C-alpha positions as CSV (number, residue, x, y, z in Angstrom):
1,M,8.7,12.0,17.1
2,R,6.7,11.0,14.0
3,D,3.2,12.3,13.7
4,P,0.8,9.7,15.1
5,K,-2.0,10.9,12.8
6,R,-0.1,9.3,9.9
7,I,-1.1,5.8,11.3
8,R,-4.8,6.3,10.6
9,K,-4.1,7.7,7.2
10,V,-2.0,4.7,6.1
11,C,-4.5,2.3,7.7
12,N,-7.5,4.0,5.9
13,K,-5.7,3.8,2.6
14,L,-4.9,0.1,3.1
15,A,-8.5,-0.6,4.1
16,S,-9.8,1.2,1.0
17,A,-7.4,-0.7,-1.3
18,W,-8.4,-4.0,0.3
19,E,-12.1,-3.1,-0.1
20,T,-11.5,-2.6,-3.9
21,T,-9.7,-5.9,-4.1
22,P,-11.9,-8.2,-1.9
23,D,-10.8,-11.4,-3.6
24,L,-7.3,-10.9,-2.2
25,R,-6.4,-12.1,1.2
26,F,-4.7,-9.4,3.4
27,G,-1.3,-11.1,3.1
28,Q,-1.6,-11.2,-0.7
29,L,-2.4,-7.5,-0.9
30,V,0.5,-6.5,1.4
31,T,2.9,-8.9,-0.3
32,N,2.0,-7.6,-3.8
33,V,2.5,-4.0,-2.7
34,M,5.9,-4.9,-1.2
35,L,6.9,-6.8,-4.4
36,E,6.1,-3.8,-6.5
37,I,8.4,-1.7,-4.3
38,Q,11.2,-4.2,-4.6
39,K,10.9,-4.1,-8.4
40,D,12.5,-0.7,-8.2
41,E,15.3,-2.1,-6.1
42,R,14.0,-0.4,-3.1
43,I,13.7,-2.0,0.4
44,P,10.2,-1.8,1.7
45,F,11.5,-1.5,5.3
46,Y,12.8,2.0,4.5
47,V,9.8,3.4,2.6
48,E,8.3,6.4,4.3
49,D,4.6,6.3,5.1
50,E,3.5,8.9,2.4
51,E,5.4,6.9,-0.2
52,M,3.7,3.7,1.0
53,I,0.3,5.3,0.5
54,S,1.4,6.2,-3.1
55,N,2.6,2.6,-3.6
56,I,-0.7,1.2,-2.4
57,E,-2.6,3.6,-4.8
58,E,-0.3,2.8,-7.7
59,Y,-0.7,-1.0,-7.1
60,C,-4.5,-0.7,-7.2
61,Q,-4.4,1.4,-10.4
62,N,-2.1,-1.1,-12.1
63,I,-4.4,-4.0,-11.4
64,G,-7.4,-2.1,-12.7
65,Y,-8.9,-0.9,-9.5
66,I,-9.1,2.9,-9.0
67,R,-10.5,4.4,-5.9
């Protein structure tokens, strides 16, 4: 079984990213992160949680928001 503690970690990172990009709607933020993953010819469905956190951080850095 996967560690349930990972859920809060991912949610907190997503909340932090959204707070730094408040002009985006939630769907826009999530879609933009997914599109970045797909640029590398990866399928977001299979991305592990730790990698998803990294992708969220990378997206925020790429658009000029660092937190």
